[in-house]
C-alpha positions as CSV (number, residue, x, y, z in Angstrom):
1,M,7.0,-21.5,0.5
2,R,9.1,-18.1,1.5
3,H,9.1,-16.2,4.2
4,I,9.4,-12.4,5.1
5,A,9.5,-11.0,8.7
6,L,8.0,-7.7,8.5
7,N,10.5,-4.7,10.4
8,H,9.9,-4.0,13.9
9,Y,11.5,-0.6,13.6
10,S,11.0,2.5,10.7
11,R,14.9,2.0,9.4
12,G,15.2,6.0,8.4
13,S,18.7,6.8,7.7
14,I,20.1,3.9,9.7
15,I,23.1,2.5,7.4
16,N,23.0,-1.4,7.1
17,P,20.1,-1.8,9.6
18,W,20.8,-5.8,8.9
19,N,23.5,-5.4,11.2
20,E,23.5,-7.3,14.7
21,E,24.6,-3.9,16.1
22,S,21.8,-1.7,14.4
23,N,20.2,-0.3,17.3
24,P,16.8,1.6,15.8
25,T,14.5,3.5,18.2
26,K,11.3,4.2,16.0
27,L,8.8,1.4,16.0
28,Y,7.0,0.4,13.0
29,T,3.4,-0.9,13.5
30,A,1.8,-0.7,10.2
31,P,-0.7,2.0,11.1
32,G,-2.3,2.2,8.3
33,L,-4.5,0.8,5.7
34,G,-2.2,2.0,3.0
35,D,0.7,0.2,5.1
36,R,-0.8,-2.9,5.1
37,V,-1.7,-3.1,1.6
38,T,1.8,-1.7,0.2
39,C,3.4,-4.2,2.4
40,L,1.5,-7.3,1.0
41,W,1.7,-5.7,-3.0
42,G,5.1,-5.1,-2.5
43,V,5.7,-9.1,-1.3
44,Y,3.5,-10.3,-4.0
45,Q,5.4,-8.1,-6.8
46,W,9.0,-9.6,-5.6
47,A,7.2,-13.2,-5.3
48,V,5.7,-12.9,-9.0
49,K,9.0,-11.9,-10.6
50,N,11.0,-14.6,-8.8
51,N,8.4,-17.3,-9.2
52,H,7.9,-17.9,-5.6
53,E,4.7,-19.9,-5.2
54,S,3.8,-18.3,-1.8
55,V,5.0,-16.2,0.6
56,T,4.1,-16.1,4.3
57,V,4.7,-12.6,6.1
58,H,5.1,-12.8,9.6
59,L,3.9,-10.3,12.2
60,N,4.7,-9.0,15.8
61,K,2.2,-7.6,18.3
62,N,2.6,-4.5,17.4
63,H,2.0,-5.0,13.7
64,W,-1.5,-6.6,14.5
65,I,-2.6,-4.8,17.9
66,S,-4.1,-1.5,17.3
67,G,-3.7,1.3,20.2
68,N,-7.2,2.9,18.5
69,P,-10.2,0.9,19.4
70,K,-11.8,1.7,16.2
71,V,-9.2,-0.1,14.3
72,N,-9.2,-3.8,14.0
73,K,-6.0,-4.7,12.6
74,P,-6.7,-8.3,12.3
75,E,-9.7,-8.1,10.6
76,S,-8.0,-5.3,8.1
77,W,-5.0,-7.7,7.8
78,K,-7.3,-10.6,6.7
79,E,-9.2,-8.5,4.1
80,V,-5.7,-7.1,2.6
81,Q,-4.6,-11.0,2.2
82,D,-7.3,-12.0,0.7
83,L,-6.8,-9.9,-2.5
84,F,-3.9,-11.9,-3.1
85,V,-3.7,-15.8,-3.8
86,N,-0.2,-16.4,-2.9
87,I,0.4,-14.3,0.3
88,K,-0.4,-15.1,3.8
89,V,0.1,-13.2,7.2
90,E,0.9,-15.0,10.2
91,Y,0.8,-13.5,13.6
92,H,3.5,-14.2,16.3
93,P,2.3,-13.0,19.7
94,E,5.2,-14.1,21.5
95,M,7.8,-12.6,19.2
96,P,10.0,-10.1,21.1
97,I,10.6,-6.6,19.6
98,Q,13.8,-6.2,18.1
99,N,15.9,-5.3,15.3
100,D,16.0,-6.8,12.1
101,Y,19.0,-9.4,12.4
102,N,17.6,-10.4,15.9
103,T,14.5,-10.7,14.1
104,L,15.4,-13.3,11.5
105,K,17.7,-15.1,14.2
106,W,14.5,-15.6,16.6
107,L,12.3,-17.0,13.8
108,K,15.4,-19.6,13.1
109,E,15.5,-20.8,16.5
110,N,12.6,-20.7,17.8
111,K,10.2,-21.3,14.7
112,D,12.5,-23.3,12.4
113,I,11.7,-20.3,9.6
114,D,14.5,-19.0,7.4
115,A,12.8,-15.7,6.5
116,S,14.0,-12.6,4.8
117,M,13.2,-9.0,5.0
118,Y,12.7,-6.1,2.3
119,Y,14.0,-2.5,2.5
120,Y,12.8,0.4,0.5
121,D,15.2,2.2,-1.4
122,N,18.3,0.3,-0.5
123,P,20.4,-1.3,-2.8
124,D,22.5,-2.9,-0.8
125,A,19.4,-4.8,0.6
126,E,19.0,-8.5,-0.1
127,I,15.6,-7.4,-1.4
128,N,15.6,-3.9,-2.4
129,I,11.5,-3.8,-3.0
130,T,11.4,-0.6,-5.0
131,D,13.0,-2.4,-7.3
132,Y,10.3,-4.6,-8.2
133,F,7.5,-1.1,-8.2
134,K,8.6,0.3,-11.7
135,D,7.3,-2.6,-13.9
136,K,4.5,-4.1,-11.7
137,V,2.0,-6.9,-12.2
138,L,-1.5,-5.8,-12.1
139,L,-3.7,-8.1,-9.7
140,D,-6.8,-9.4,-11.4
141,P,-10.4,-7.8,-10.3
142,P,-11.7,-9.6,-7.1
143,K,-14.4,-11.3,-7.6
144,N,-18.0,-9.5,-6.5
145,N,-21.3,-8.9,-7.8
146,L,-20.9,-4.9,-8.7
147,N,-23.3,-3.4,-10.5
148,F,-22.4,-0.4,-12.6
149,P,-25.5,1.8,-13.3
150,W,-23.6,3.2,-16.8
151,P,-21.9,-0.1,-18.0
152,K,-20.7,2.0,-21.2
153,Q,-19.8,5.2,-19.6
154,S,-16.4,6.2,-18.7
155,F,-15.6,6.6,-15.0
156,V,-13.1,7.6,-12.5
157,T,-12.6,6.8,-9.1
158,M,-12.0,9.6,-6.5
159,Q,-11.0,9.7,-2.7
160,W,-10.9,12.9,-0.5
161,D,-12.1,11.8,2.8
162,G,-8.7,11.9,4.5
163,S,-7.6,14.8,7.0
164,G,-4.7,16.3,7.6
165,P,-2.0,18.6,6.0
166,R,-1.7,16.6,2.4
167,R,-5.5,16.8,1.8
168,P,-6.2,20.1,-0.7
169,D,-9.0,22.6,0.3
170,D,-12.4,21.6,-0.5
171,S,-12.6,24.5,-3.4
172,V,-9.9,22.4,-5.1
173,I,-11.7,19.3,-4.8
174,D,-14.3,20.8,-6.1
175,R,-12.8,22.1,-9.4
176,I,-11.0,18.8,-9.8
177,R,-14.7,16.8,-9.5
178,L,-16.2,19.2,-12.0
179,Y,-13.5,19.2,-14.5
180,Y,-13.8,15.2,-15.0
181,K,-17.6,15.6,-14.9
182,N,-17.3,18.3,-17.9
183,N,-15.0,15.7,-19.8
184,G,-17.8,13.1,-19.4
185,Y,-16.8,11.6,-16.7
186,E,-19.0,9.7,-13.8
187,I,-17.4,9.8,-10.7
188,V,-17.6,6.8,-8.0
189,D,-16.0,7.8,-4.4
190,I,-14.5,4.9,-2.7
191,G,-13.3,4.4,0.7
192,M,-15.1,4.1,4.0
193,G,-18.6,1.8,3.3
194,H,-16.8,0.0,0.9
195,S,-15.2,-3.8,1.4
196,L,-11.6,-3.8,-0.4
197,A,-13.1,-6.2,-2.8
198,E,-15.7,-3.9,-4.1
199,I,-13.0,-0.9,-4.2
200,G,-11.0,-3.4,-6.2
201,G,-13.6,-3.8,-8.9
202,Y,-14.4,-0.3,-9.2
203,L,-10.5,0.6,-9.3
204,H,-9.6,-2.1,-11.9
205,N,-12.5,-0.9,-14.3
206,A,-12.0,2.8,-14.2
207,D,-10.4,4.8,-16.3
208,Y,-8.7,7.0,-13.8
209,H,-8.0,7.4,-9.9
210,I,-7.9,10.8,-8.3
211,G,-7.1,11.6,-4.6
212,M,-4.8,12.3,-1.8
213,E,-2.3,10.1,-0.5
214,S,-4.3,7.9,1.5
215,G,-5.5,4.0,1.9
216,M,-7.4,4.0,-1.5
217,F,-4.0,5.7,-3.3
218,H,-2.0,2.3,-2.0
219,M,-5.4,0.5,-3.0
220,A,-4.9,1.7,-6.8
221,Q,-1.7,0.9,-7.0
222,L,-2.7,-3.1,-7.0
223,Y,-5.1,-2.6,-9.8
224,M,-4.0,0.5,-12.3
225,K,-1.1,1.6,-14.2
226,H,1.2,4.3,-12.4
227,S,-0.3,7.1,-15.2
228,Q,-3.6,6.1,-14.0
229,I,-3.4,7.1,-10.7
230,H,-3.3,10.8,-10.2
231,L,-2.3,12.1,-6.7
232,Y,-2.7,15.2,-5.1
233,T,-1.1,16.9,-2.2
234,A,-1.0,19.8,-0.4
235,A,1.8,19.3,1.8
236,G,5.6,18.5,0.8
237,A,6.5,15.1,-0.9
238,T,6.5,11.8,0.9
239,D,8.7,8.7,0.0
240,H,5.1,7.5,-1.3
241,S,4.4,10.4,-3.7
242,R,8.4,10.7,-4.9
243,R,7.9,7.2,-5.8
244,A,4.7,7.6,-7.5
245,K,6.4,10.7,-9.7
246,K,9.5,8.8,-10.4
247,Y,7.0,5.8,-11.8
248,G,4.9,7.9,-14.1
249,S,2.2,9.3,-11.5
250,P,0.8,12.8,-12.2
251,I,1.1,15.1,-9.0
252,N,-1.0,17.8,-8.6
253,Y,-1.8,17.4,-12.3
254,L,-4.4,20.0,-12.5
255,I,-2.8,22.5,-10.4
256,G,-1.6,25.6,-12.3
257,K,-3.7,24.5,-15.3
258,I,-7.3,25.2,-14.3
259,I,-6.9,25.6,-10.5
């Protein structure tokens, strides 16, 4: 059993955030589904490629409790956890909110747990989790009873029901949908109304996933090659979209071609 402590603060541009003297200020709370999916997916990649049979990810109250009454984070963590056979999460309500060094120290002194932390795009880190993203190991499809009305028909998944500056205009989305329809694909819109297991089943069987940077984009990472995930964004690049492009996901694929 290996142990990972999820960071309590965003590291941003902090140099050597694992130092005892590190003084971060912006809390990290894993607020969105995509945050929770990417957390456990990254840990899964690290575990599989290092032959770790099982990993526990340790969470604090900010990771576990949502300030939005419409979001049940404990239920969401459990649903994401169940996609993986070797990953589980453990919530510590009494864990103080502190920097990385003191978080690991607290787990050792209070729980006798030798934990590590992962970092993004930091080659000096003990676990630079982005090293494991390029040549990823895809998950097996979840067990479910999906019924495909067109079993021999190629299809794609899409998700556009997010909001904010990253979402393309409706006219752009309509033309993207028409392009795939005209090229013989059925379209399955995934997201709200589906369980994560159902979404995983659709993604595993689809030819492509097309959509904005959202929870479904992160879910697609679990079941599809990078080249099968077509990301559209109307805003500037984020860390996630930059990595997606680096590893082979087309960004705004049809923009400038037919749109």
